[in-house]
C-alpha positions in Angstrom: -153.7 -116.1 -30.6 -154.2 -119.2 -27.8 -155.4 -122.3 -28.8 -157.6 -124.6 -27.3 -156.0 -126.4 -24.7 -152.7 -124.2 -24.5 -153.2 -121.8 -21.5 -157.1 -120.2 -22.0 -158.9 -121.5 -19.2 -161.9 -120.6 -21.1 -161.2 -122.9 -23.8 -159.7 -125.7 -21.8 -161.3 -129.5 -21.4 -163.8 -129.6 -18.5 -161.6 -131.3 -15.9 -163.4 -135.2 -15.7 -164.5 -135.0 -11.9 -167.3 -132.5 -11.5 -167.9 -132.5 -8.3 -165.5 -134.2 -5.3 -167.6 -134.7 -1.9 -165.8 -136.1 1.3 -168.8 -137.6 2.8 -169.5 -140.6 5.7 -170.8 -143.9 5.3 -173.1 -144.6 8.3 -172.6 -148.9 8.9 -175.0 -150.8 10.9 -173.6 -150.3 14.0 -173.5 -146.9 13.8 -169.7 -146.7 12.6 -168.8 -143.7 10.0 -166.4 -144.8 7.2 -164.7 -141.7 5.5 -165.7 -141.7 1.7 -164.8 -139.6 -1.2 -167.1 -139.6 -3.9 -166.1 -138.2 -7.1 -169.2 -137.0 -9.4 -169.0 -137.1 -13.3 -170.6 -134.1 -15.4 -173.9 -134.2 -16.1 -177.0 -135.4 -14.4 -176.8 -139.0 -13.8 -177.9 -141.6 -12.0 -174.8 -143.7 -12.8 -173.0 -147.0 -12.2 -171.1 -146.6 -9.3 -167.5 -148.1 -8.8 -166.0 -148.5 -5.5 -163.0 -149.3 -3.9 -162.3 -150.0 -0.1 -159.1 -150.6 1.9 -157.0 -149.6 4.6 -154.0 -147.1 3.1 -155.6 -143.8 2.9 -158.2 -143.9 -0.1 -157.0 -140.1 -0.9 -154.3 -141.5 -2.4 -156.2 -143.0 -5.3 -156.9 -139.8 -6.4 -153.5 -139.5 -7.6 -151.3 -142.4 -7.2 -153.9 -145.4 -7.6 -153.8 -149.2 -9.5 -156.2 -147.0 -11.9 -156.5 -143.6 -12.7 -160.0 -142.5 -10.9 -160.5 -139.4 -12.9 -160.8 -141.8 -16.0 -163.1 -143.8 -14.0 -165.5 -140.7 -13.9 -165.1 -139.7 -17.1 -166.4 -143.0 -18.2 -169.4 -142.0 -16.5 -169.2 -143.8 -13.3 -169.9 -142.5 -9.7 -166.4 -143.1 -7.7 -166.2 -144.0 -4.3 -162.9 -144.4 -2.0 -163.5 -145.4 1.2 -161.1 -145.9 4.4 -161.8 -149.2 5.9 -163.3 -149.5 9.4 -160.4 -148.2 12.2 -158.0 -146.5 9.3 -157.3 -143.1 8.2 -160.5 -141.1 8.4 -162.8 -143.7 9.5 -164.3 -144.5 12.8 -163.8 -147.7 14.8 -161.7 -150.5 15.5 -159.3 -152.0 12.8 -159.8 -156.1 12.5 -158.2 -156.8 9.2 -159.9 -159.3 7.2 -162.9 -159.9 9.3 -164.8 -157.0 9.5 -165.0 -157.0 6.1 -168.1 -159.0 5.1 -170.2 -156.8 7.3 -168.6 -154.0 6.3 -168.4 -154.5 2.6 -172.3 -155.5 2.1 -173.4 -152.2 4.0 -170.9 -150.0 2.2 -172.3 -151.4 -1.2 -175.8 -151.1 0.1 -175.3 -147.1 1.0 -173.8 -146.4 -2.5 -176.2 -148.4 -4.4 -179.0 -146.0 -2.5 -177.4 -142.8 -3.4 -179.7 -140.6 -5.4 -176.8 -140.2 -8.0 -176.8 -144.0 -8.4 -178.1 -146.2 -10.4 -178.5 -148.9 -8.1 -175.6 -150.9 -9.8 -172.1 -150.9 -8.0 -169.2 -152.5 -9.3 -165.7 -152.5 -6.8 -161.7 -152.8 -7.9 -158.6 -152.8 -6.1 -155.5 -154.8 -5.5 -154.7 -156.7 -2.5 -156.5 -155.7 0.7 -158.9 -153.8 -1.7 -159.5 -157.2 -3.5 -160.2 -158.9 -0.5 -162.8 -156.5 0.8 -164.7 -157.2 -2.9 -165.0 -160.9 -2.1 -166.5 -159.9 1.5 -168.7 -157.5 0.5 -170.1 -160.2 -2.0 -169.9 -163.3 0.9 -171.6 -160.5 3.2 -174.6 -160.4 0.7 -174.6 -157.3 -1.2 -177.3 -157.8 -4.1 -176.3 -154.4 -5.7 -172.8 -155.6 -6.6 -172.8 -156.2 -9.9 -169.0 -157.3 -10.9 -165.9 -156.8 -9.0 -162.0 -156.3 -10.5 -159.8 -157.8 -7.7 -156.1 -157.6 -8.4 -153.1 -159.4 -6.4 -155.6 -161.3 -4.2 -154.9 -163.4 -1.0 -158.9 -164.0 -1.0 -158.9 -167.7 -1.9 -156.9 -168.9 1.4 -154.8 -167.9 4.4 -152.8 -171.1 4.1 -151.1 -170.6 0.0 -149.3 -167.7 0.0 -150.9 -165.3 2.6 -149.9 -166.4 6.1 -148.3 -169.8 4.9 -146.8 -171.4 2.2 -146.5 -175.4 2.3 -147.0 -175.2 6.0 -144.3 -172.7 6.6 -145.4 -169.6 8.0 -144.9 -166.5 5.8 -143.0 -164.3 8.6 -141.6 -162.0 6.0 -144.5 -160.9 4.6 -146.5 -160.8 7.9 -143.5 -158.7 9.2 -143.8 -155.8 6.4 -147.5 -155.4 6.0 -148.2 -155.3 10.0 -144.9 -153.0 10.8 -144.7 -150.5 7.4 -148.2 -150.7 5.8 -150.6 -150.8 9.5 -148.6 -149.9 12.3 -148.0 -146.2 11.8 -151.7 -145.1 11.5 -152.8 -147.0 14.5 -150.2 -145.5 16.2 -151.3 -142.1 15.2 -154.7 -143.0 16.0 -153.8 -143.5 19.9 -155.8 -141.1 22.4 -153.2 -141.2 25.0 -149.8 -139.2 24.4 -148.4 -141.6 26.9 -149.7 -145.0 25.4 -149.0 -142.9 21.7 -145.2 -142.9 22.7 -144.8 -146.3 24.1 -146.3 -147.6 21.2 -143.8 -145.9 19.0 -141.0 -147.0 20.7 -142.2 -150.8 20.3 -142.4 -149.7 16.4 -138.8 -149.1 17.0 -137.8 -152.0 18.5 -139.5 -154.0 15.8 -137.6 -151.8 13.3 -134.4 -152.5 15.2 -135.1 -156.2 15.1 -136.1 -156.4 11.2 -132.4 -154.5 10.6 -130.1 -156.9 12.3 -132.6 -160.1 11.5 -133.6 -161.1 14.9 -137.1 -160.7 14.4 -137.4 -163.9 11.6 -134.3 -165.6 12.9 -134.6 -169.1 13.5 -137.0 -169.7 16.6 -138.3 -165.9 16.4 -142.2 -167.0 16.6 -141.3 -168.9 19.6 -140.3 -165.9 21.6 -142.7 -162.8 22.2 -141.0 -159.9 20.8 -141.5 -156.6 22.5 -143.4 -155.3 19.0 -146.6 -152.8 18.3 -149.7 -154.7 19.3 -150.3 -155.1 15.4 -147.1 -157.0 14.5 -148.1 -158.8 17.9 -151.2 -159.9 16.2 -149.8 -161.2 12.8 -147.3 -163.2 14.3 -149.9 -164.6 17.0 -152.0 -165.7 13.3 -148.8 -167.8 12.5 -148.6 -169.4 15.6 -152.1 -170.9 15.3 -152.7 -174.7 13.8 -153.4 -174.3 10.3 -156.9 -175.3 10.6 -157.7 -172.3 12.9 -160.8 -170.6 12.2 -159.1 -167.1 12.1 -157.3 -168.2 9.1 -161.0 -168.7 7.3 -161.2 -164.8 7.9 -162.3 -163.0 5.3 -161.5 -166.0 2.6 -163.6 -167.7 0.5 -162.2 -170.9 0.4 -165.6 -172.4 1.6 -167.8 -169.9 -0.3 -166.6 -169.8 -3.9 -170.3 -170.2 -4.5 -171.1 -167.0 -3.2 -168.6 -165.5 -6.4 -172.1 -165.5 -8.9 -170.8 -162.3 -10.7 -168.4 -161.5 -13.1 -164.9 -161.3 -12.0 -161.7 -159.4 -14.0 -159.0 -161.1 -11.9 -155.4 -159.4 -12.2 -152.3 -161.0 -11.1 -148.5 -160.6 -11.2 -145.5 -163.7 -12.1 -143.7 -162.3 -8.7 -146.8 -161.4 -7.1 -146.9 -163.2 -3.4 -150.4 -163.6 -4.0 -150.3 -165.3 -7.7 -151.3 -168.9 -5.8 -154.4 -167.7 -4.6 -155.3 -165.4 -7.6 -154.9 -168.3 -9.9 -156.9 -170.6 -7.8 -159.6 -168.4 -7.6 -159.2 -168.1 -11.4 -159.6 -172.2 -11.4 -162.3 -172.8 -9.3 -164.6 -170.0 -11.3 -163.4 -170.9 -14.3 -164.8 -174.7 -13.4 -167.9 -173.4 -12.0 -169.0 -171.6 -15.1 -168.2 -174.5 -17.3 -170.4 -176.4 -14.6 -173.5 -173.9 -14.2 -173.0 -171.8 -17.6 -172.4 -168.5 -15.1 -169.9 -165.7 -16.3 -166.4 -166.7 -17.4 -163.9 -165.1 -15.4 -161.5 -163.2 -16.9 -157.6 -163.0 -16.6 -155.0 -160.9 -16.8 -151.2 -161.6 -15.9 -148.2 -159.3 -16.3 -144.3 -159.6 -15.1 -145.4 -157.9 -12.1 -144.5 -158.0 -8.1 -146.9 -157.0 -5.8 -146.4 -152.9 -5.6 -144.5 -152.9 -9.3 -146.5 -153.3 -12.5 -143.7 -151.1 -14.5 -142.5 -154.8 -16.3 -139.1 -153.8 -14.9 -138.1 -155.4 -11.9 -134.9 -156.9 -10.0 -133.0 -155.7 -13.2 -134.9 -156.9 -16.0 -136.7 -155.1 -18.4 -139.4 -157.0 -20.0 -140.0 -154.3 -22.5 -142.2 -151.0 -23.0 -145.4 -153.1 -23.9 -145.0 -155.3 -20.4 -145.8 -151.8 -17.9 -149.4 -151.7 -16.6 -149.7 -148.2 -18.7 -149.1 -149.9 -22.1 -150.1 -153.9 -21.6 -148.7 -154.1 -25.4 -151.5 -152.0 -27.4 -155.4 -152.4 -27.0 -155.3 -149.9 -23.8 -153.8 -149.7 -20.6 -154.8 -151.2 -17.4 -157.5 -148.7 -16.9 -158.7 -148.6 -20.2 -159.3 -152.5 -19.6 -161.5 -151.8 -16.5 -163.2 -149.4 -18.1 -164.0 -152.0 -20.8 -164.9 -154.3 -18.5 -167.3 -152.3 -16.6 -169.0 -150.9 -19.3 -170.1 -154.9 -20.3 -170.8 -155.8 -17.0 -172.7 -152.8 -15.7 -174.0 -151.6 -19.1 -174.2 -154.4 -21.2 -171.3 -153.4 -23.5 -169.0 -155.3 -25.6 -166.6 -157.5 -23.1 -163.0 -158.1 -24.5 -162.1 -161.2 -26.0 -160.7 -163.6 -25.4 -160.9 -163.7 -21.9 -157.4 -164.1 -20.9 -154.0 -162.0 -21.4 -150.7 -162.9 -19.8 -148.0 -162.0 -20.3 -145.3 -164.6 -21.8 -141.5 -163.8 -20.4 -138.7 -164.9 -22.1 -140.5 -164.3 -25.4 -141.5 -160.8 -23.7 -144.7 -160.3 -25.4 -148.3 -160.9 -24.6 -150.5 -163.8 -25.5 -154.6 -164.1 -25.5 -156.2 -167.4 -24.8 -159.4 -168.9 -24.3 -158.4 -170.4 -20.8 -155.4 -170.0 -18.6 -153.1 -172.6 -18.9 -154.4 -173.0 -22.5 -156.0 -176.1 -23.9 -153.2 -178.4 -25.5 -150.5 -178.3 -22.8 -148.6 -181.4 -21.8 -146.3 -182.7 -19.5 -142.6 -182.6 -19.3 -140.9 -184.1 -16.8 -137.1 -183.4 -16.3 -134.8 -185.7 -14.0 -132.4 -184.5 -11.1 -129.6 -186.8 -12.4 -126.5 -187.6 -11.8 -123.3 -184.8 -12.1 -125.9 -182.2 -11.6 -128.1 -183.1 -14.7 -131.5 -182.3 -15.7 -133.1 -184.5 -18.3 -135.9 -185.9 -20.0 -135.3 -189.3 -18.9 -133.4 -190.7 -15.3 -129.9 -190.7 -15.7 -128.7 -193.0 -12.8 -128.7 -193.4 -9.5 -127.6 -191.2 -7.2 -127.5 -188.8 -4.1 -126.9 -185.3 -3.1 -126.3 -183.9 0.4 -126.2 -180.5 2.1 -126.8 -179.2 5.3 -129.6 -177.5 6.8 -128.4 -175.1 9.4 -131.3 -172.5 11.3 -128.4 -170.6 12.3 -127.3 -169.8 8.8 -130.5 -169.9 6.3 -130.2 -169.1 2.8 -131.1 -165.7 1.9 -134.1 -164.7 0.0 -133.3 -163.3 -3.5 -136.1 -162.0 -6.0 -139.3 -164.3 -6.1 -142.6 -163.4 -5.6 -142.4 -161.7 -2.2 -143.6 -158.8 -0.6 -140.7 -157.8 1.7 -138.7 -155.3 3.0 -135.2 -153.7 1.7 -133.1 -155.3 0.3 -135.1 -158.3 -0.1 -137.3 -156.9 -3.5 -139.4 -159.1 -5.8 -138.9 -160.3 -9.1 -136.4 -162.4 -11.6 -133.5 -161.7 -9.4 -129.9 -163.3 -10.3 -129.4 -166.4 -7.9 -125.4 -167.1 -8.5 -124.2 -165.8 -5.5 -126.6 -167.9 -3.2 -126.6 -170.8 -5.6 -122.4 -171.2 -4.3 -123.3 -172.0 -0.7 -123.0 -175.5 0.1 -126.6 -176.2 1.8 -128.0 -175.0 -2.4 -128.0 -177.6 -4.9 -128.8 -177.6 -8.1 -129.1 -179.4 -11.6 -129.3 -177.9 -14.9 -130.4 -179.0 -18.5 -127.7 -179.1 -21.2 -127.8 -175.7 -23.5 -131.1 -176.0 -25.1 -131.0 -176.3 -29.1 -134.8 -175.4 -29.2 -137.2 -173.0 -26.6 -139.1 -174.5 -24.2 -142.4 -172.6 -23.3 -143.7 -173.1 -19.8 -147.3 -172.3 -19.6 -149.2 -173.5 -16.5 -148.3 -175.4 -13.4 -144.9 -176.2 -12.0 -144.2 -178.5 -9.1 -141.5 -180.5 -8.1 -140.9 -184.0 -6.5 -138.3 -184.7 -4.3 -137.1 -188.0 -3.1 -135.5 -186.9 0.4 -134.1 -188.2 3.6 -133.1 -186.0 6.9 -131.6 -187.0 10.3 -134.3 -184.5 11.9 -137.7 -185.5 12.7 -138.7 -182.4 10.5 -137.6 -180.4 7.4 -138.2 -178.0 4.8 -137.4 -177.7 1.4 -137.4 -175.0 -0.7 -137.3 -175.2 -4.6 -136.5 -172.8 -7.5 -136.9 -172.8 -11.2 -134.8 -170.6 -12.5 -133.8 -169.8 -16.0 -129.5 -169.7 -16.5 -128.8 -167.6 -19.5 -125.6 -168.0 -21.4 -123.5 -165.3 -19.4 -124.3 -167.7 -16.4 -126.4 -165.5 -15.3 -129.3 -167.8 -13.5 -132.3 -165.9 -13.1 -135.5 -167.0 -10.5 -139.0 -168.0 -12.6 -141.1 -169.2 -9.7 -140.4 -171.1 -6.5 -142.2 -172.8 -3.8 -141.8 -174.4 -0.4 -143.3 -177.5 1.3 -142.7 -178.2 5.0 -142.2 -182.2 5.5 -144.9 -182.4 8.6 -147.1 -180.6 6.7 -147.2 -182.7 3.3 -150.8 -184.4 4.0 -152.3 -181.0 4.8 -154.2 -180.1 1.8 -152.5 -176.6 1.2 -155.8 -174.4 0.1 -158.4 -175.9 2.9 -156.0 -176.7 5.6 -157.5 -180.3 5.8 -155.3 -182.9 7.0 -153.0 -183.7 9.9 -149.3 -182.8 10.5 -147.5 -185.4 11.9 -143.3 -185.9 12.0 -141.1 -186.7 9.3 -138.9 -190.4 10.2 -135.4 -189.4 10.3 -133.6 -191.9 8.0 -136.1 -192.7 5.8 -136.7 -191.8 2.1 -139.7 -189.7 1.7 -141.4 -187.7 -1.1 -141.7 -184.0 -1.3 -144.1 -182.6 -3.6 -143.3 -178.7 -3.8 -145.8 -177.0 -5.8 -144.2 -174.0 -7.4 -147.6 -172.2 -8.7 -147.3 -171.5 -12.3 -145.8 -169.5 -14.7 -145.6 -168.1 -18.4 -141.9 -168.3 -19.2 -139.8 -169.3 -23.0 -136.4 -170.7 -22.2 -134.4 -169.6 -25.5 -132.3 -171.8 -27.2 -128.7 -171.7 -25.7 -130.3 -170.8 -22.1 -130.4 -173.7 -19.4 -133.5 -175.0 -17.3 -132.1 -175.1 -13.9 -133.4 -176.4 -10.7 -132.0 -175.4 -6.7 -132.9 -177.3 -3.6 -132.2 -175.4 -0.5 -133.7 -176.1 3.1 -134.6 -172.2 3.7 -135.2 -169.2 2.1 -135.3 -166.2 4.7 -136.7 -163.7 5.5 -139.4 -164.8 3.0 -140.2 -168.1 5.3 -139.9 -169.0 8.9 -136.5 -171.0 9.1 -137.4 -174.2 10.5 -136.0 -176.2 13.8 -135.7 -179.4 11.9 -138.0 -180.6 14.7 -141.0 -181.7 14.8 -143.4 -179.7 16.8 -147.4 -180.3 17.0 -148.6 -176.9 16.6 -146.6 -173.7 16.1 -147.8 -171.8 19.5 -146.3 -175.1 21.4 -142.7 -174.5 20.1 -140.8 -175.5 22.5 -137.7 -177.7 21.1 -134.4 -175.9 20.0 -133.0 -175.6 16.7 -130.9 -178.4 15.4 -128.4 -179.1 12.6 -129.7 -182.0 10.2 -128.2 -183.7 7.1 -130.3 -183.8 4.0 -130.0 -186.6 1.5 -131.4 -185.9 -1.8 -132.0 -188.9 -4.0 -132.7 -189.4 -7.6 -132.6 -192.2 -10.3 -135.4 -195.0 -11.3 -135.9 -196.2 -7.7 -136.0 -192.3 -6.4 -137.3 -190.5 -9.1 -136.8 -186.4 -8.5 -138.1 -184.6 -10.7 -139.1 -181.2 -12.1 -142.8 -181.6 -13.4 -144.1 -178.4 -16.1 -147.0 -177.8 -18.3 -145.8 -176.8 -21.9 -146.8 -176.1 -25.3 -145.5 -177.1 -28.6 -145.3 -173.9 -29.8 -146.1 -170.7 -28.1 -149.4 -168.9 -28.8 -149.5 -165.8 -30.7 
């Protein structure tokens, strides 16, 4: 006898998808977008869930962030759509800028299908998160809820194209060359033009392998690269106030986000800053208007890895998106949330769930950071000490040599091999002469950081510009030093708002002590007894960030100065209070 589910086709439970259709969505200009519709069993109509991105949406059917079969089984009409100019869709791909009108059209088309109730939700990570905000901004009344993950939608200047005024050259190369260029090349109709573009792709590949693509001054030269890489590097050459940096971003349009939002982030995601800034602004707006309170879920994840195992660190079986420490995996969390937003179901409470690294467990909160956090300042002191009070005046020096930048090792990055993300051990680069460190004594009691982290560095340089990279590390008793979070600030952009881009760039005055405030974004991390809190300061992190020339240039596009070596002097003590500023909790929430 064959039991149900053990091989008898007649007794197997029905597949969650009753019907798969590959259709086209016509936009207002007649461009047709390939859309895969996954239809539930039954008669419908159903609320719809839509994702739109440039990475071949058929992959979502078997290898997406969410299990789309379970979305359909939960009673949702699921739509997977290639954006304009990608894979099965017509048109010319214009990153970010095209998604406002196209997204609004796609939502209206989906809502009007007879299989749809007229209510639409959207989900997806990275570019697929940006298409959600773009559709809202473009005017999509049928769009009732969005679930953006790992989102760069807030601002191009805070981790997308720039960070602290420094171009994000590494992630720009990684995205344009590896994620976007191959399909664009395959779409070229002329065999000769296609082959020429393929050879340019190979030239970029060689330049990345040798390091020439991200050496000091690389943005000044015109690379023999494929067109989308040239497009990306051109964006990095534009002034911080360029209108191109606002395309597809919501920095000026936060009031247009008037539907429930479920944000998902990773502590080692390149877009963590943008994700949390959107959360903060929506939370503030909800308090003022009584509108929907945003939901937030942040795990110990990088941009492309939600396993909870990264850079040689295993945060435990409950750290993955497939577990979440009980209470359902990421797909189940989304289903429950969409049920609440689109079907008047019961929402998960509390609204915030974050993974506390070090303690390696999830905590649930009413908001992030939790109420009751306090400021802890750890001062850079003599002998490389890091303590709650200044321990005497002094200085440390390092040489910034653009020809020999400090290599990137871990952190919240989106790069190419061998530059992976995560809490990588910094020991090898901490031994360099251009990296200086301070650390506490071994802790007698744990310190739990939950919230924003920044550093104040008093520095003088012999150059007219300077880049200051600061890393917060957890030094273990065995001597390993694992990065928790980091940040960078270019001296000439110290007076430019990192989100809006407002403010003027100006040169650094050589030989004068100046205060650099470096934003390390946020974290949730417990430093355990016996561990040390460690701070590293360096002049570069390559290939993540553009290697500075130590010379002020009025705008990136106008670079003419050759890179030059500069001497940095970092001062500390009561008169020059260089320090790390943390938000900590007295007792970690349970």
